[in-house]
ZABA-116004 format. One record per atom (N, C-alpha, C, O, CB): x, y, z. Coordinates in steps of 0.05 Angstrom, whole numbers, padded with zeros to 5 digits, always signed. Atoms other than C-alpha are relative to their C-alpha. Glycine has a CB too. Layout:
N
XYZ
...
***
This chain:
239
+00017-00024+00000
+00000+00000+00000
+00018+00025+00000
+00037+00027+00015
-00019+00000+00025
-00016-00024+00003
+00026+00068-00019
-00016+00024+00010
-00039+00028+00003
+00008+00005-00030
+00013-00024-00011
+00010+00133+00018
+00018+00024-00004
+00043+00022-00005
-00006-00004+00030
-00015-00026+00002
+00030+00206+00010
-00001+00014+00027
-00021+00014+00040
-00012+00018-00022
-00002-00014-00026
+00054+00245+00070
+00012+00028-00003
+00028+00033-00022
+00017-00017+00020
-00012-00026-00002
+00070+00317+00086
+00022-00001+00021
+00017-00009+00044
-00021+00022+00006
-00022+00001-00019
+00138+00324+00119
+00010+00029+00005
+00019+00042-00014
+00024-00018-00010
-00008-00028-00007
+00153+00390+00155
+00027-00001+00015
+00033-00019+00030
-00022+00013+00018
-00025-00003-00014
+00221+00413+00180
+00025-00005-00017
+00047+00000-00008
+00001-00019+00022
-00023+00005+00018
+00265+00394+00120
+00009+00026-00012
-00007+00041-00023
-00008-00021-00022
-00011-00025+00010
+00311+00450+00099
+00023-00004-00020
+00030+00015-00034
+00009+00017+00022
-00023+00004+00018
+00367+00418+00059
+00002-00029-00008
-00014-00046+00000
+00026+00008+00015
-00004+00027+00010
+00393+00356+00024
+00006-00020+00023
-00002-00044+00021
+00022-00001-00020
-00006+00018-00023
+00419+00327+00090
-00026-00008+00015
-00028-00031+00024
+00019+00013+00019
+00025+00006-00012
+00349+00332+00119
-00015-00021-00016
-00026-00040-00005
-00018+00026+00003
+00014+00020+00018
+00320+00295+00059
+00012-00028+00004
-00002-00047+00006
+00003+00009-00030
-00013+00026-00003
+00372+00240+00067
-00007-00013+00027
-00011-00037+00028
+00031+00004-00002
+00007+00010-00026
+00358+00234+00141
-00028-00012+00001
-00033-00034+00012
+00003+00022+00021
+00028+00009+00000
+00283+00228+00131
-00003-00026-00016
-00016-00045-00007
-00019+00021-00013
+00002+00024+00016
+00291+00176+00076
+00012-00024+00014
+00000-00046+00015
+00015+00004-00027
-00013+00022-00014
+00340+00134+00116
-00015-00009+00025
-00017-00033+00031
+00029+00008+00007
+00014+00007-00024
+00300+00138+00180
-00026-00016-00006
-00032-00035+00008
-00007+00026+00015
+00025+00014+00007
+00235+00117+00147
+00006-00028-00012
-00008-00047-00007
-00017+00017-00020
-00007+00025+00013
+00269+00063+00105
+00010-00021+00020
+00009-00045+00015
+00022+00004-00021
-00010+00019-00020
+00298+00032+00169
-00023-00016+00013
-00017-00036+00026
+00015+00015+00022
+00022+00015-00011
+00228+00010+00190
-00006-00025-00017
-00006-00024-00041
-00026+00018+00001
+00003+00026+00014
+00215-00063+00173
-00025+00000-00017
-00027-00015-00037
-00001-00023+00020
+00026+00000+00015
+00144-00047+00148
+00002+00017-00025
-00017+00016-00041
-00022+00010+00018
-00003-00018+00023
+00170+00003+00097
+00015-00014-00023
+00037-00024-00020
+00015+00026+00008
-00013+00013+00024
+00185-00025+00027
+00017+00021-00015
+00039+00014-00023
-00022-00011-00018
-00015-00021+00014
+00207+00041-00005
-00009+00027+00009
-00032+00031+00017
-00002-00004-00031
+00006-00027-00007
+00210+00115+00008
+00011+00019-00021
+00033+00016-00031
+00013+00008+00028
-00009-00021+00019
+00213+00174-00040
-00007+00027+00011
-00031+00033+00014
-00013-00005-00029
+00005-00026-00012
+00221+00243-00011
+00005+00023-00020
+00025+00023-00034
+00019+00004+00025
-00002-00024+00017
+00209+00308-00050
+00006+00024+00018
-00012+00034+00032
-00026+00004-00017
-00008-00022-00017
+00248+00363-00014
-00015+00026-00006
-00023+00040+00012
+00030+00004-00001
+00012-00026+00009
+00219+00421-00055
-00030+00002+00009
-00039+00023+00018
+00001+00002-00030
+00029+00000-00008
+00146+00401-00040
-00004-00008+00029
-00026-00004+00039
-00015-00020-00018
+00003+00008-00028
+00160+00375+00030
-00019-00024+00003
-00035-00025+00021
-00011+00023+00017
+00018+00023+00001
+00127+00309+00014
+00016-00026+00000
+00040-00026-00008
-00019+00001-00024
-00012+00026+00002
+00142+00235+00020
-00020-00020-00009
-00043-00020+00000
+00012-00009+00028
+00017+00022+00010
+00113+00176-00017
+00012-00026+00012
+00034-00033+00006
-00002-00002-00031
-00009+00024-00015
+00118+00112+00026
-00016-00024-00009
-00040-00024-00008
-00001+00004+00030
+00012+00025+00007
+00104+00042+00002
+00002-00019+00024
+00025-00025+00032
+00013-00013-00026
+00000+00015-00024
+00084+00000+00062
-00010-00029-00004
-00028-00034-00020
-00018+00013+00021
+00009+00027+00000
+00078-00075+00072
-00023-00004+00020
-00041-00020+00016
+00023-00020+00007
+00020+00000-00021
+00036-00063+00134
-00006+00028+00008
+00013+00045+00010
+00009-00018+00024
+00007-00028-00007
-00002-00001+00154
+00013+00009+00026
+00014-00005+00046
-00030+00002+00003
-00012-00013-00023
+00034+00045+00202
-00014+00026+00006
-00021+00041-00013
+00031+00005-00004
+00013-00026-00007
+00003+00103+00240
+00020+00022-00002
+00044+00018-00004
-00011-00002+00029
-00017-00023+00001
+00030+00173+00236
+00019+00001+00024
+00042+00009+00022
-00016+00026-00002
-00016+00000-00025
+00055+00166+00308
+00024-00019-00003
+00046-00013+00007
-00017-00008+00024
-00022+00020+00003
+00096+00104+00290
+00021+00010-00019
+00045+00006-00015
-00012-00027-00010
-00020-00011+00018
+00128+00139+00231
+00014+00023+00013
+00038+00027+00008
-00015+00010-00026
-00012-00023-00013
+00140+00201+00273
+00023-00008+00019
+00043+00006+00021
-00021+00016+00016
-00020+00009-00018
+00180+00161+00324
+00027-00005-00014
+00048-00001-00002
-00009-00025+00014
-00025+00006+00015
+00231+00142+00271
+00014+00025-00008
+00038+00025-00013
-00006-00017-00024
-00012-00025+00010
+00242+00215+00251
+00012+00017+00022
+00030+00032+00017
-00020+00015-00015
-00008-00018-00022
+00251+00248+00319
-00016+00025+00000
-00035+00028-00015
+00030+00006-00003
+00016-00024-00005
+00227+00316+00341
+00004+00022-00020
-00012+00040-00022
+00006+00011+00027
-00006-00021+00019
+00259+00358+00286
-00020+00001-00023
-00026+00023-00033
+00028-00002-00011
+00018+00001+00023
+00210+00335+00232
-00028-00009+00009
-00031-00022+00030
+00012-00020-00021
+00028+00007-00006
+00135+00326+00231
-00012-00013-00025
-00013+00000-00046
-00017+00024+00010
+00012+00014+00023
+00102+00275+00186
-00030-00005+00005
-00038-00013+00026
+00014-00027-00005
+00029+00003-00001
+00028+00273+00171
-00011-00010-00026
-00002-00001-00047
-00014+00027+00008
+00012+00010+00025
-00012+00233+00121
-00014+00023-00014
-00029+00038-00002
-00020-00024+00006
+00007-00023+00015
-00028+00281+00066
-00030+00007+00001
-00038+00030+00004
+00008-00003-00029
+00029-00005+00000
-00104+00273+00066
-00008+00012+00027
-00025+00030+00028
-00016-00026-00005
+00006-00011-00027
-00106+00286+00142
+00010+00029+00002
-00003+00046+00014
+00012-00018+00021
-00012-00027-00001
-00061+00346+00134
-00018+00020-00014
-00022+00042-00003
+00028+00000-00013
+00017-00018+00016
-00105+00378+00081
-00027+00004+00014
-00038+00026+00013
-00004-00011-00028
+00026-00002-00013
-00168+00364+00122
+00002+00019+00024
-00018+00031+00032
-00009-00027+00010
-00004-00018-00023
-00138+00404+00180
+00000+00029-00008
-00003+00047+00009
+00025-00007+00014
+00001-00028+00009
-00137+00467+00137
-00029+00008-00003
-00040+00006-00025
+00016+00003-00027
+00028-00005+00000
-00206+00490+00155
-00008+00025-00014
-00028+00025-00029
-00010+00001+00028
+00007-00025+00013
-00207+00562+00132
+00024+00017-00003
+00045+00012+00008
-00022+00014+00016
-00022-00018+00007
-00165+00619+00106
+00011+00015+00024
+00034+00021+00026
-00008+00019-00021
-00008-00016-00024
-00164+00656+00173
+00019-00016+00017
+00039-00005+00027
-00024+00008+00016
-00019+00017-00015
-00131+00597+00208
+00027-00002-00013
+00047-00001+00000
-00012-00028+00004
-00025+00002+00015
-00080+00590+00153
+00016+00025+00002
+00040+00025+00004
-00006-00007-00030
-00014-00025-00002
-00064+00664+00155
+00012+00004+00027
+00035+00013+00029
-00020+00023-00006
-00010-00002-00027
-00056+00663+00230
+00025-00017+00003
+00045-00009+00015
-00021-00008+00021
-00023+00019-00002
-00009+00603+00225
+00024+00012-00015
+00046+00010-00005
-00008-00027-00012
-00022-00011+00016
+00032+00638+00171
+00012+00023+00015
+00037+00026+00015
-00011+00010-00028
-00011-00023-00016
+00039+00701+00215
+00017-00011+00023
+00038+00000+00028
-00023+00017+00010
-00015+00011-00022
+00061+00658+00273
+00027-00011-00009
+00047-00008+00005
-00016-00022+00014
-00025+00011+00011
+00113+00623+00230
+00020+00022-00007
+00044+00018-00004
-00006-00017-00024
-00018-00022+00009
+00141+00690+00205
+00005+00020+00022
+00018+00040+00017
-00013+00014-00024
-00004-00019-00022
+00140+00724+00273
+00029+00007+00005
+00035+00030+00009
-00012-00012+00025
-00028-00007-00004
+00216+00719+00281
+00010+00020-00021
+00025+00038-00015
+00018-00025-00002
-00009-00018+00022
+00226+00754+00213
-00011+00028+00005
+00003+00048+00002
-00010-00010-00027
+00012-00026-00006
+00178+00810+00232
+00013+00014+00024
+00018+00038+00023
-00030-00003+00006
-00014-00012-00024
+00212+00820+00300
+00027+00010-00008
+00036+00032+00001
+00002-00021+00022
-00026-00009+00009
+00280+00824+00267
-00002+00026-00015
+00014+00044-00011
+00014-00021-00017
+00003-00025+00016
+00256+00877+00218
-00007+00023+00019
+00002+00046+00014
-00022-00003-00021
+00007-00021-00019
+00225+00916+00276
+00024+00011+00015
+00028+00035+00018
-00021-00010+00020
-00024-00008-00015
+00290+00916+00315
+00020+00014-00018
+00034+00033-00010
+00013-00024+00013
-00018-00013+00019
+00331+00934+00253
-00008+00029-00005
+00008+00047-00005
+00001-00015-00026
+00011-00027+00005
+00286+00994+00238
+00003+00017+00024
+00011+00041+00022
-00030-00002-00008
-00003-00016-00025
+00286+01016+00311
+00029+00008+00005
+00034+00031+00012
-00011-00016+00024
-00028-00007-00005
+00361+01012+00317
+00010+00021-00020
+00026+00038-00013
+00017-00026-00003
-00009-00019+00020
+00371+01050+00252
-00011+00028+00006
+00003+00048+00001
-00010-00008-00028
+00011-00026-00008
+00325+01106+00278
+00016+00011+00023
+00023+00035+00023
-00030-00003+00007
-00015-00009-00024
+00361+01110+00345
+00028+00009-00006
+00038+00027+00007
+00000-00023+00021
-00027-00008+00008
+00428+01114+00311
+00001+00028-00011
+00022+00041-00012
+00012-00019-00020
+00001-00028+00012
+00405+01180+00279
-00021+00016+00015
-00034+00034+00003
-00007-00002-00030
+00021-00013-00015
+00359+01204+00335
+00004+00030+00001
-00015+00046-00002
-00001-00011+00028
-00006-00029-00003
+00394+01272+00344
+00002+00014-00027
-00004+00038-00028
+00025+00003+00016
-00003-00013+00026
+00408+01285+00270
-00011-00018-00022
+00004-00028-00039
+00030+00007-00005
+00012+00020+00017
+00359+01242+00232
+00002+00009-00030
-00004+00032-00036
-00029-00005+00008
+00001-00004+00029
+00367+01236+00157
-00008-00026-00013
+00000-00048-00005
+00028+00010-00011
+00010+00024+00013
+00333+01188+00110
+00022-00016-00013
+00022-00041-00013
-00021+00007-00021
-00022+00013+00013
+00398+01173+00074
+00016-00017+00021
+00022-00040+00016
+00019+00020-00013
-00015+00015-00021
+00434+01154+00139
-00016-00023+00011
-00005-00044+00016
+00007+00019+00023
+00018+00022-00009
+00374+01113+00162
+00001-00024-00018
+00004-00046-00009
-00029+00010+00003
+00001+00022+00020
+00372+01072+00098
+00027-00014-00001
+00027-00039-00003
-00008+00011-00027
-00026+00013+00002
+00447+01060+00096
+00005-00017+00025
+00015-00040+00022
+00022+00021-00002
-00004+00016-00024
+00449+01037+00168
-00019-00024+00002
-00012-00045+00012
-00002+00017+00025
+00020+00022+00000
+00386+00995+00160
+00011-00023-00018
+00010-00046-00010
-00028+00010-00010
-00011+00021+00018
+00418+00959+00100
+00024-00013+00012
+00028-00037+00009
+00006+00013-00027
-00024+00011-00013
+00483+00951+00139
-00008-00020+00021
+00003-00042+00023
+00016+00022+00012
+00010+00018-00021
+00446+00920+00198
-00013-00025-00012
-00009-00047-00002
-00019+00014+00019
+00014+00022+00013
+00404+00877+00152
+00020-00021-00009
+00016-00045-00003
-00016+00011-00025
-00020+00020+00011
+00464+00844+00118
+00016-00013+00023
+00021-00037+00022
+00018+00014-00019
-00016+00011-00022
+00504+00836+00183
-00016-00021+00016
-00007-00043+00021
+00010+00022+00019
+00017+00018-00016
+00446+00804+00222
-00007-00024-00016
-00006-00047-00005
-00025+00015+00009
+00009+00023+00016
+00422+00760+00165
+00023-00018-00006
+00020-00043-00008
-00013+00010-00026
-00024+00017+00005
+00493+00736+00150
+00007-00016+00025
+00016-00039+00024
+00024+00016-00009
-00005+00013-00025
+00501+00719+00224
-00016-00026+00002
-00006-00047+00010
-00006+00018+00024
+00018+00024-00002
+00441+00671+00222
+00009-00021-00021
+00006-00045-00015
-00029+00008-00005
-00010+00020+00020
+00469+00638+00159
+00024-00014+00010
+00028-00038+00004
+00006+00014-00027
-00024+00012-00010
+00535+00625+00193
-00006-00020+00023
+00011-00037+00029
+00020+00021+00010
+00007+00018-00022
+00499+00589+00251
-00002-00029-00010
+00005-00048+00004
-00027+00008+00012
+00000+00027+00013
+00489+00530+00203
+00012+00003-00028
-00002-00001-00048
-00029-00013-00001
-00013-00007+00025
+00540+00546+00150
+00000-00024-00019
-00002-00020-00043
+00029+00008+00006
+00000+00023+00017
+00542+00474+00124
-00027-00006-00013
-00028-00015-00036
+00009-00025+00016
+00027+00006+00010
+00467+00469+00115
-00011+00022-00018
-00029+00016-00034
-00018-00005+00022
+00011-00023+00015
+00456+00538+00084
+00001-00004-00031
-00020+00001-00044
+00014+00025+00007
-00001+00001+00029
+00481+00525+00012
-00022-00017-00013
-00033-00010-00033
+00026-00011-00009
+00021+00018+00011
+00432+00467+00000
-00028+00013+00002
-00043+00011-00017
-00001-00027+00015
+00026-00014-00003
+00373+00507+00027
-00003+00023-00020
-00024+00027-00032
-00004+00010+00028
+00000-00024+00018
+00392+00569-00014
-00003-00009-00029
-00016+00005-00044
+00027+00015+00004
+00001+00009+00027
+00400+00528-00077
-00028-00010-00009
-00033-00014-00032
+00020-00023-00004
+00027+00009+00006
+00327+00507-00073
-00016+00021-00015
-00035+00014-00028
-00014-00008+00025
+00015-00021+00014
+00305+00574-00100
+00017+00022-00013
+00007+00036-00030
-00019+00013+00019
-00017-00021+00012
+00364+00620-00117
+00010-00011-00027
+00023-00032-00027
+00023+00008+00018
-00009+00009+00027
+00378+00614-00193
+00029-00005-00003
+00037-00025-00015
-00009+00019-00021
-00029+00003+00003
+00453+00623-00187
+00010-00023+00017
+00026-00040+00008
+00015+00026+00008
-00009+00022-00018
+00462+00576-00127
-00009-00027-00011
+00004-00048-00005
-00012+00004+00028
+00009+00026+00012
+00423+00522-00165
+00020-00011-00019
+00025-00035-00020
-00027+00004-00014
-00019+00009+00021
+00474+00519-00221
+00029+00003+00008
+00046-00010-00004
-00005+00016-00026
-00027-00004-00009
+00536+00542-00184
+00001-00001+00030
-00001+00020+00044
+00012+00028-00011
+00002+00005-00029
+00539+00512-00114
+00020+00017+00017
+00012+00026+00038
+00005-00028+00006
-00018-00016-00017
+00601+00551-00090
-00011+00028+00006
-00003+00040+00026
+00027+00004-00015
+00012-00026-00006
+00559+00614-00094
-00014+00000+00027
-00014+00020+00042
-00021+00008-00023
+00013+00002-00026
+00519+00589-00035
+00019+00000+00023
+00013+00010+00045
-00016-00026+00001
-00021+00000-00021
+00583+00579+00005
+00011+00028+00005
+00017+00034+00028
+00022-00019-00007
-00012-00027-00004
+00608+00650-00007
-00021+00021+00006
-00014+00043+00014
+00016+00008-00025
+00021-00021-00003
+00540+00685-00002
+00000+00013+00028
-00002+00037+00029
-00027-00013-00005
+00000-00013-00026
+00543+00696+00074
+00023+00020+00003
+00020+00040+00016
+00002-00021+00022
-00023-00018-00001
+00612+00728+00066
-00006+00026-00017
+00002+00048-00009
+00025-00013-00011
+00007-00023+00016
+00584+00773+00011
-00019+00019+00016
-00015+00043+00016
-00015-00009-00026
+00018-00016-00017
+00528+00796+00058
+00015+00015+00022
+00010+00038+00027
-00022-00018+00012
-00016-00013-00021
+00578+00810+00113
+00016+00024-00011
+00017+00045+00001
+00020-00020+00013
-00016-00021+00013
+00622+00851+00066
-00018+00024-00007
-00010+00047-00004
+00014-00010-00025
+00018-00022+00007
+00562+00891+00041
-00009+00015+00025
-00012+00040+00025
-00025-00011-00015
+00008-00013-00025
+00539+00904+00113
+00021+00019+00010
+00015+00042+00018
-00006-00021+00021
-00022-00017-00008
+00608+00932+00131
+00003+00024-00018
+00010+00046-00009
+00025-00017+00002
-00002-00022+00019
+00610+00973+00068
-00020+00022+00005
-00014+00046+00004
-00003-00010-00029
+00021-00020-00006
+00544+01008+00086
+00006+00014+00026
+00001+00038+00029
-00027-00014+00001
-00006-00012-00026
+00566+01019+00158
+00022+00021-00002
+00021+00043+00009
+00007-00021+00020
-00023-00018+00002
+00633+01050+00139
-00001+00018-00024
+00018+00033-00030
+00025-00017+00000
+00004-00018+00023
+00605+01085+00077
+00024-00004-00020
+00035+00015-00031
-00002+00030+00008
-00023+00007+00018
+00658+01049+00035
-00010-00010-00027
-00026-00029-00029
+00018-00022+00014
+00007+00008+00027
+00650+01044-00041
-00031-00005-00002
-00040-00026-00010
+00015-00025-00008
+00029+00003-00001
+00575+01057-00034
-00013-00007-00026
-00032-00023-00027
-00012+00025+00012
+00012+00005+00026
+00559+01057-00108
+00003-00030-00007
-00016-00042-00017
+00012+00018-00022
-00004+00028+00006
+00590+00988-00117
-00017-00018+00018
-00029-00037+00009
+00030-00007+00003
+00016+00016-00019
+00556+00962-00054
-00030+00001-00007
-00043-00020-00005
+00004+00011+00028
+00028-00002+00007
+00488+00988-00077
-00006-00016-00026
-00027-00029-00027
-00007+00029-00005
+00004+00015+00025
+00496+00958-00147
+00000-00030+00006
-00016-00045-00005
+00022+00007-00021
-00001+00029-00007
+00516+00890-00117
-00025-00008+00015
-00035-00030+00011
+00025-00005+00017
+00024+00006-00015
+00456+00893-00070
-00024-00004-00019
-00039-00023-00016
-00006+00023+00020
+00022+00002+00020
+00408+00905-00128
+00003-00025-00016
-00017-00039-00023
+00000+00025-00018
-00005+00023+00017
+00441+00850-00168
-00006-00026+00014
-00022-00043+00004
+00029+00000-00009
+00004+00026-00013
+00442+00794-00117
-00028-00004+00011
-00039-00026+00010
+00021-00003+00023
+00027+00003-00010
+00375+00809-00085
-00020-00001-00023
-00041-00014-00020
-00007+00024+00018
+00017+00001+00024
+00344+00819-00154
-00001-00029-00010
-00023-00039-00017
+00009+00019-00022
-00001+00028+00009
+00367+00749-00175
-00015-00018+00019
-00030-00035+00010
+00030-00009-00003
+00015+00017-00020
+00342+00718-00110
-00030+00004-00002
-00045-00015+00001
+00010+00007+00028
+00029-00006+00002
+00275+00753-00118
-00013-00014-00023
-00036-00022-00022
-00004+00030-00002
+00011+00015+00023
+00266+00720-00186
-00005-00028+00008
-00026-00040+00002
+00020+00001-00024
+00004+00028-00009
+00276+00652-00154
-00023-00002+00020
-00038-00022+00019
+00026-00010+00013
+00022+00000-00020
+00229+00670-00096
-00027+00001-00015
-00046-00013-00007
+00003+00023+00019
+00025-00003+00015
+00175+00692-00146
-00008-00025-00014
-00031-00033-00013
+00003+00023-00020
+00006+00025+00014
+00181+00628-00186
-00010-00021+00020
-00029-00036+00014
+00025-00010-00015
+00008+00020-00020
+00175+00586-00123
-00028+00006+00011
-00043-00013+00015
+00020+00000+00024
+00026-00007-00010
+00114+00624-00099
-00022-00007-00021
-00043-00017-00014
-00001+00030+00006
+00019+00007+00021
+00079+00616-00166
-00004-00030-00004
-00025-00040-00010
+00008+00013-00027
+00002+00029+00002
+00096+00542-00167
-00012-00012+00024
-00018-00036+00025
+00028-00011-00005
+00012+00009-00026
+00068+00537-00096
+00017-00023+00012
+00006-00041+00023
-00029-00009-00005
-00018+00020-00012
+00129+00497-00075
+00002+00005+00030
+00004+00028+00039
+00027+00000-00013
-00003-00002-00029
+00134+00483+00000
+00029+00000+00006
+00042-00020+00012
-00015-00024+00014
-00029-00004-00004
+00204+00511+00010
+00005+00017+00024
-00010+00037+00029
+00013+00012-00025
-00008-00016-00023
+00237+00538+00072
+00018+00023-00009
+00036+00019-00025
+00014-00017+00021
-00016-00024+00007
+00266+00608+00067
+00027-00002+00013
+00029-00008+00037
-00014+00026+00008
-00027+00001-00010
+00341+00609+00075
+00011+00028+00007
+00035+00032+00012
+00019-00013-00020
-00008-00028-00005
+00342+00685+00088
+00013+00002+00028
+00032+00018+00032
-00024+00019-00002
-00012+00001-00027
+00357+00670+00162
+00014-00026+00005
+00014-00037+00027
-00022+00005+00022
-00014+00025-00001
+00396+00608+00147
-00019-00023+00006
-00042-00021-00002
+00021+00001+00022
+00017+00023-00007
+00369+00541+00172
-00005-00001+00030
-00018-00020+00039
+00013-00026-00010
+00004+00001-00029
+00370+00559+00246
-00029+00005+00007
-00039-00006+00027
+00018+00022+00013
+00028-00005-00004
+00299+00585+00241
-00016-00012-00023
-00009-00010-00046
-00006+00031+00002
+00016+00014+00020
+00245+00546+00205
-00021+00019-00011
-00044+00019-00002
-00014-00025+00013
+00018-00020+00012
+00214+00600+00162
-00010-00010-00027
+00006-00018-00044
+00014+00027-00003
+00011+00008+00026
+00167+00583+00104
+00005+00021-00021
+00005+00045-00015
-00030-00007+00002
-00002-00019+00022
+00177+00614+00036
-00028+00011-00007
-00045-00003-00017
+00013-00014-00026
+00026-00012+00004
+00118+00663+00031
+00004+00027-00014
+00026+00035-00021
-00015+00003+00026
-00001-00027+00011
+00100+00731+00003
+00017+00018+00017
+00029+00037+00006
-00029+00011-00002
-00017-00017-00017
+00136+00761+00063
+00029+00000-00008
+00043+00020-00005
-00003-00009+00029
-00028+00003+00009
+00202+00735+00036
+00005+00019-00024
+00025+00032-00026
+00006-00029-00008
-00002-00018+00023
+00189+00772-00029
+00000+00029+00009
+00015+00046-00002
-00023-00005-00020
+00002-00027-00010
+00169+00835+00009
+00027+00009+00013
+00035+00032+00010
-00023+00003+00020
-00025-00006-00013
+00233+00831+00050
+00021+00008-00020
+00035+00028-00016
+00010-00025+00015
-00019-00007+00021
+00276+00831-00014
-00008+00026-00014
+00009+00042-00021
+00002-00023-00020
+00010-00024+00014
+00232+00885-00045
+00008+00025+00015
+00015+00045+00003
-00030-00002-00004
-00007-00024-00016
+00244+00933+00013
+00029+00007-00004
+00036+00030-00007
-00005-00006+00030
-00028-00005+00004
+00319+00925+00006
+00006+00010-00028
+00023+00028-00031
+00016-00025+00006
-00004-00009+00027
+00316+00933-00069
-00009+00029-00004
+00005+00044-00018
-00015-00018-00020
+00010-00027+00002
+00275+00997-00063
+00019+00019+00013
+00026+00041+00002
-00028+00003+00013
-00019-00017-00014
+00323+01026-00012
+00026+00003-00016
+00036+00026-00020
+00007-00012+00028
-00025-00001+00015
+00385+01008-00053
-00003+00017-00026
+00014+00033-00033
+00010-00028-00007
+00004-00015+00025
+00355+01036-00118
-00004+00030+00006
+00007+00046-00009
-00025-00011-00014
+00004-00028-00007
+00333+01100-00083
+00026+00014+00007
+00031+00036-00001
-00020+00002+00024
-00025-00011-00008
+00401+01111-00053
+00018+00004-00024
+00033+00024-00026
+00014-00018+00020
-00017-00002+00024
+00435+01098-00120
-00009+00024-00017
+00008+00038-00028
-00001-00026-00017
+00010-00023+00015
+00390+01150-00154
+00008+00026+00014
+00016+00045+00000
-00031-00002-00002
-00007-00024-00015
+00403+01201-00099
+00029+00007-00002
+00037+00030-00003
-00008-00003+00030
-00029-00005+00002
+00478+01192-00106
+00007+00009-00028
+00031+00013-00034
+00015-00025+00007
***
């Protein structure tokens, strides 16, 4: 008997491998096929296993639910929206603190230019920090939607360093034109990948904060990049 399951918590190729190996280790499982992009698993069973029995083999990091049951739990749009907000709460909090810190840094002599430069500097420094928390797992997660990382894996390995360098450039006002152009280029490319993933309705985890936080790829991810792109473009025009 073959069943489809929703698997939550997978963020990279290592996660996919772990889920496949853990499920395949069960004697009742004949075969397992995991789709990382969709967050799904197709399991061929010799004998029926409950979701709880499958869950025990995976551990607490992942959550497996038979697909029909999972879809039935989605009762209405309001519940789904609330759940999405709760999942993205860390991202919203980080943006709030970044904006607040940027305002306080220019409290006595506020200027929109200074605010935007320091906001972008904080953005890149903080976001690169989270990527370094799981540096080994980030490239695989990033390659799931970034067009360049998909075809050139080393790009995922150097991306956190690029963000750190851009953050420092904005803080120290060093080579701002180059930093702004690079910001528009790399975030523009990523936004293309994010847009494609959203239209394809793929269940992908956002790697914007690395793999330390389990954030879903949603419209908020696109908005996050859009804010930075607008700021960078505005600053480049003003300069």
